[in-house]
N, C-alpha and C positions, 0 to 999 in steps of 0.2 A: 504494499500499499504506500509506503514511502516513497518508493521509486515513480509510482504514478502521480503522487502528490507534488513531487519536487519537478517533474517534467512537464505537468499541465499548466496552461495559462492561468493567470491569476483569477479571471472570471468564472473558469470551469472547475476549480479546486473541490467545491462542493459535490458537483455532478460526478468527478471522478472517485471521490471517497464513496459516494453512493454506489457507483457501478462496482466498485472493489467489494463492497458488502454483498451486492447482488450475485457477483461471481462466486462469493463463498457459499451462498444459500443455494444457487445452482449446483454447485459441487456436492453439497449433501444430497440434494434431491437425485442427482445422477448416480451416487453411490447406492441409493436405495433401489433404483432402477436396475443397476447393475446386479446386486442381490437377487432381485426378482426374476430377471432373466436367467440368471445362472441356476436358480432353483428350478425354473420352468424347463430348461432344456435337459438337466441332469437328473430329474426325477421320473424320466419315462420308464414305462415297462415295470412299474412297481420298485425300482431300485431307490435306495434312500437319497441319493443325489450327492452332491459335492457339501452342501450345507444342509444337515438334517436339522428340521425344526425341533424335534423332541430331543435328541441325543447327538451332540457334535461328535461324540467318539465312533459314531457308526458311520458317518460320512467320510468325506476326503476333503477337510478344509485345506489340506496342504496344496491340493490342485487349485483352489480358489486363489491362494497366495501366490502360486505360480502366475496365474492369470493377472492379478494386481502388479506383479513384478514386470510383466511384458508390458502392460499398459503404462507403467511408470517409466520403463525403458523408452518407449515412444514418445512420452512426454518430455523426457530429457533431451531427447534428440531434436524435438521441435524447439524446445528452449534454446538448445545450441544454435541451431540455425537462425532463430530469432536474434540471438545475441550477435552472430556474425553479421547479419544484414542491417542491424540497427545502427543509426547515427545520432548522436545527441543533438538536440534542438539548440539552435544559435540562442545566447542570451538575449532578451528583449529589455528595452528601458524600463519595463515596469518590474521585472524580474530583478534588475539591478537596483532599483529603488527600495524594494522590499527586503533586500538582505540575502536573496538566493545567490549562492555562487557556484553555478553550474559549469563555468568555464574552467575551473581548477580540479573538477572531478574526473577521475580516471575511468575508462571504460570497464565494464564487468569481465570481458574476456580479453 
């Protein structure tokens, strides 16, 4: 959130912080959807599935964690590409008067 807040124009700082919180809410919703989809596809033909609702020792939660690891690796790759393509915004006169020092900040990668 600090990155978004520091890079946003002064007039959009409130919008950026609300979008950051909306992103967090969307992530929670999508994690619930991922669990539901995993349970739906892995409980076919009477099998307990990866995530058993009654007893986690019966299912294969380890497979679900492997799935999460693969999704996380894709996310890290997308983050790396975004960092390579990103260029910092040029400082505006507004940011210089508000005490924001973006010209001396080193890039993340």
